N, C-alpha and C positions, 0 to 999 in steps of 0.2 A: 173455921164452918162457912164461911161466907164462898171458901171459894170449893168446899164440899156442893153445898146450896147452889153455888153458879153452874158444877157441871151437872147437876143431875137434871135441874133446870135444861141445858142443854139438850139433854137426851131425853129427855122428858118429848120436848117441840118434835129432836130429828125423829125420835121414834111419830111420831103423831104427822109426821111431814111423808111420815114413808106408807103406813094406815092412806093420809089424804090421800095418795100420788094418785093414785086410779081415777081419781072422782072429777068429771066434766069443767071445777073451776079448777085450777092451778095453784090452789092454797097450799096441796104439800110444797109444793115446791118450796116457796113464803117459809113454811114453818123449819123446812129443814133448809133452808140457807139464814135466818133467825137463831136456830140453833144450833147450827158451825157455827154463828159468829158470836154466838155465849160463849161457846166451847172454844173457841178459837182466843180467846180474848187471856182464859190463861194456861194454857199445852201450847208450845212451840212445836210440837209432834202436826201435833191438827193443822193449826199454822201451814205447815208443812206440806197437807195429807190435800187441804182448800184451794193450792196453788196446782198440783195439779190434776187435781179434779176440774176444777177452772177452766185450765189448758187443757182441757180431753172433752169435756161437757157444754158445748156454746153456750145450751136453756139454761145449765146450772151459773155459768158467770152473764147472764144476760140478765135475769132475777139478784145475781149476789152483787150488781154496777146498778140494778133498781135502785136495788134496798138502802147501797150507798150515797141514795143518791136520800133519800131523807130518814136516814136516823139521824142519832143525836149522835156528836161528838166520837166517843167511844169506839163505838160502833163502824165510823166514817173512817175514822184510820187506824182499824182492822181492817175491814176493808180493800183499804191501800194495798196493806202490806202482804198480802194470799193474792195482789192482781198478778197473773200469769204475766202481764208482760213488761 
């Protein structure tokens, strides 16, 4: 049940991030990154896709690195696991 709720939260954050991406303040990237991290906590497929996305999209990788410095333990570990380098 908790896994389902966390996956749902991750999807909602990614969806909100996509909707707010065109705004002048880059909150969309942050929301997408947070949602992706929540999804990556449970799904290896998501971790693999995040690695690929970080390798090909520099702004997304920069957002993930920034978040990795400020987030609590489990999220820092996920950011490290999805580092493409």
